[in-house]
N, C-alpha and C positions, 0 to 999 in steps of 0.2 A: 200624091198621098196625104192625107189629112190625119195626124195621129197627135191628137191635142194632149195627150198624157205622156208622151215621152219627150223628155227635157235633155237639154245639154248645157251644162255649167262648168266651167272650169274649175271653180271652187268646190263642186260636189262630185266625189268619186273622180277626181281628174278629169272631168270632162266625158265620160262614157255616157252613153245613153242610159237615162235613169227614168224612173216612173215618179211623175209629176214632181221633180225635185227632191225626192226623197233619196235617202243612201241605199236604195234597191236597183240594182241595173237591170238592163234588159238581159243580159248573160246570166245573171243570177236566176231569173225567172226561165229562161230556156233551159238552163241546166238542170232546174228542178222538175221541168216537163219531161226532158231527156231521160231523167232517172226514174221516171215512172210515177212522179207525183201528179195527182188531180189538182184540178183547181180548187177544190174544197180544201184539201190539204195545204197548199198553199196560202189561202186565205186565212186558214187557222194558224199557220206558222207566222203570217205577216197580216196581224188582224187591221191594220191601218190601210191595207190595200183593197181594190175593189175588182169585181170581175171582171170589168172592163180594162182594168190595168192590166191582167193578164192576156187578154184578147190582143190588146194593142203592143205587147211586147212581142206577141209571138207573130202579129202581122209584120210589125217592125222589121224583126229577124228574118222573115221570108221575104220581105222587100229587098233588105240589104244581101241578102243571098242572090237573089235575081240580077241586081245591080252589078254584083261582082261577075257575075257568069255572063252578062251581056259585054262587059269590058275586056272579057278574055279574047 
């Protein structure tokens, strides 16, 4: 799976998966979606993000869940 917008840097948010090296984690995006926020609301709250950032964050989270389930 190619997710070019998801980055890992030990010096940014402790190496958690982030959006394009920004201090916005995949977990933050997933949490916002889980709490009922729309993509438009997320983009309004984080104007430096793009719609593809939200999509890739969700795709990455789904992929990780599948990986964890496959390893059980």
